[in-house]
C-alpha positions, 0 to 999 in steps of 0.5 A: 528479476527483470529491471525496467527503467521507467523514468521519463518513459511512457506510463502506459507501456510500463503499465502493460509490462506490469499487467502481463506479469501480474496476470501470469501470477507474478510479483512486481516491485513498483514505485508509489508516492511513499516507498516502493511496493511489491504487489500481485494479484490479490485473487492468486493465492500462490502469488500472495504466498510468494510475497510473504516468502520473498520478503520473509514476512511474518505470517501474521502481518497482512498485505494491503490493497493498492487501488487506482482511485478514491471511488474504488476505495470507498466501494470497499468501505460502504457506509464507513464515515471515517473512511470517507472523511479521510479519503476526502481529505488525504487521498490520493496520498500517503495514507493507508486506511484499515476497514472491515474486510469485505467478504470477497477479499481473500483471508490470504491477503489479510493474514487471516484478519477481519480487517483490510488496509487500503491505499490510493497512492498519489503517483502518476506511474503507480496509478497507471499500473493500478488502472491497468492491473486492477487492485494489487495486494501489496506491501513495502518492497524490502526484506522484513526488518530492513528499511523500506526502499525509496529508490535512492540507490539500487538495493541488493536487499530488495526481494527477488520479484519477477519485475522491478519497475525503477522510477528513481526516488519516491516523492515523499521518501517516507512510509504512509500513515496507517489509521484503523477506522474498522471500529467505533473510534479511529486508531493510529497504527503508524504515523508517517507522512501524515501527522497525528495533528493533521488526522485529528483536524479531520477526525477529532481525537484518535486513539494512539498506540500504547508506546506513543505519548501525545504531545501538547496541544 
């Protein structure tokens, strides 16, 4: 795995390095505002399969698409009022929004599911990479079952990607909140940097996982 120290360096140079790897069908570990991600070209099936293999990721757990802009995200969710409200309030930022999978997105990315997770990170270097590479099919850069990598120290348990872009600790150091808005009622999948209270302020009452109790208020 090639390691590039990106802290303080020109973002466009780093983004070009990432683009060359992605265009060759490779995998890249990159920083975001939450945790480090591992990503690839979503249209290259062997690269998508390699991410699953490198992480030892269960075949039923989908990847998400990381996008460079809110406008691009909304193109993947036309007419979805919940997705637009979340985008207006929290994006770019630490939120993954699950929508219906558009027909042009391969099922290999979504692990066969009819839904798709979408992210627009608030991280300058990450955005530069996404602008240069296009959307990346991605997930957190850790072996399955281990904590997500936040850049505090080099982790030997990182998957063996083709390129690791080391930008130091991530700003938030916590995983994104995940909300499913593919149906009639928004549903919390995972609470992360954005709280349930913040979500309900925008969406109204949302469904919670069965194992999570709603607090007072």
